[in-house]
C-alpha positions as CSV (number, residue, x, y, z in Angstrom):
1,M,106.6,127.7,98.7
2,N,106.8,131.4,99.1
3,G,106.1,131.5,102.7
4,D,103.5,129.0,102.7
5,Y,104.0,126.3,105.1
6,S,101.3,124.0,104.3
7,E,102.2,120.4,103.2
8,R,100.4,118.4,100.7
9,L,99.7,115.0,102.2
10,S,100.4,112.1,100.0
11,Q,97.2,110.4,98.6
12,E,99.1,107.3,97.5
13,G,98.7,105.7,101.0
14,E,95.0,106.4,100.5
15,C,94.6,104.3,97.4
16,R,94.0,100.6,97.2
17,N,96.9,98.3,96.7
18,E,95.8,97.2,93.0
19,G,93.4,98.5,90.5
20,A,93.3,101.8,88.0
21,G,92.6,103.9,90.9
22,C,95.7,103.4,92.4
23,I,97.8,103.4,89.4
24,L,95.9,106.6,88.6
25,E,96.9,108.1,92.1
26,S,100.7,106.9,91.5
27,A,100.9,108.3,88.2
28,S,99.3,111.7,89.3
29,A,101.6,111.8,91.8
30,V,104.7,111.4,89.6
31,A,103.4,114.4,87.6
32,R,102.4,116.5,90.4
33,G,106.1,115.8,92.0
34,V,107.7,117.2,88.8
35,L,105.5,120.2,88.4
36,E,106.4,120.9,92.4
37,E,110.3,120.4,91.3
38,I,110.2,122.6,88.3
39,E,108.3,125.2,90.0
40,A,110.7,125.7,92.9
41,L,113.4,125.5,90.8
42,A,112.5,127.7,87.9
43,G,109.6,129.3,88.8
44,T,107.4,128.2,85.9
45,T,104.6,125.4,85.7
46,T,105.5,124.6,82.2
47,C,107.0,121.1,82.6
48,K,104.5,118.7,80.5
49,T,107.8,117.4,78.5
50,V,109.9,116.4,81.8
51,Q,106.6,115.1,83.5
52,L,106.3,112.6,80.1
53,V,109.9,111.3,80.4
54,R,109.4,110.8,84.2
55,L,105.9,109.0,83.7
56,K,107.3,106.5,80.9
57,K,110.2,105.7,83.3
58,W,107.9,105.3,86.1
59,A,105.3,103.1,84.1
60,Q,108.1,100.9,82.8
61,E,109.6,100.3,86.2
62,Q,106.0,99.4,87.7
63,G,105.5,97.1,84.5
64,Y,102.5,99.2,83.5
65,W,104.3,100.3,80.0
66,I,102.7,98.5,77.0
67,C,105.0,98.0,74.0
68,D,102.4,95.7,72.3
69,R,99.3,97.6,71.6
70,S,97.6,94.1,70.3
71,Q,97.4,93.2,74.0
72,L,94.6,96.0,74.5
73,G,92.3,94.1,72.3
74,D,90.8,95.4,68.9
75,F,91.3,99.2,67.5
76,F,88.3,100.8,67.6
77,D,88.6,104.4,66.9
78,R,91.1,107.6,66.9
79,G,90.1,110.9,68.2
80,S,91.9,114.1,68.5
81,E,94.4,112.9,71.1
82,N,93.3,109.3,72.2
83,E,93.4,105.8,70.3
84,V,90.3,103.9,71.4
85,Y,90.4,100.0,71.8
86,L,87.8,97.3,72.8
87,S,89.7,95.1,75.3
88,P,89.7,91.2,74.5
89,D,86.9,90.4,76.5
90,Q,84.7,93.2,75.1
91,M,83.8,94.4,78.6
92,E,86.2,97.7,78.6
93,I,86.9,100.7,76.5
94,I,90.6,101.5,77.1
95,K,91.8,104.7,75.8
96,L,95.5,105.7,75.0
97,N,96.1,109.7,75.3
98,D,98.9,111.4,73.6
99,F,98.6,114.3,75.7
100,R,98.3,116.6,72.3
101,Y,96.2,119.1,73.6
102,S,96.9,118.8,77.4
103,D,98.3,122.0,79.3
104,D,101.8,123.0,79.9
105,N,101.6,120.5,82.8
106,L,99.7,117.1,83.4
107,T,98.4,117.7,86.6
108,S,94.9,118.9,85.7
109,F,95.1,116.2,83.2
110,F,94.9,113.7,86.2
111,E,92.6,116.0,88.2
112,R,90.0,115.8,85.3
113,I,90.2,112.0,85.2
114,K,89.8,111.6,88.9
115,A,86.7,113.9,88.6
116,S,85.3,111.9,85.9
117,H,85.6,108.4,87.9
118,I,83.9,110.1,91.1
119,F,81.3,111.4,88.7
120,H,80.8,107.9,87.1
121,R,80.7,106.3,90.4
122,Y,78.3,108.6,92.0
123,H,75.9,108.0,89.0
124,N,76.4,104.3,88.9
125,L,75.3,103.9,92.4
126,Q,72.3,106.1,91.8
127,I,70.9,103.7,89.2
């Protein structure tokens, strides 16, 4: 864009075939693609609504969309933009984010999640 001939390499090929990391990378790629399309067409980075619509469609197509929240386990708490559940095996905490306070596009949300996972993975290895 704007004379920049650099090319963003897909991270999807780097992710594992299964697991939350792969899902996160794929969802991030969907959101980033919408951002890049809208920025190229309209010259703006305000695209959260379009990203949410495309992410929902993508999640439904991939079989990741959850209609029955009882599958998540026991409701635990509600924060400002998250519902928190304790998984049925009580080994995981599941957060559903409604993006109420996220930026005008979701790209930074996915970047923060990835950074958090890297941080926790690093600190878990140090113990």
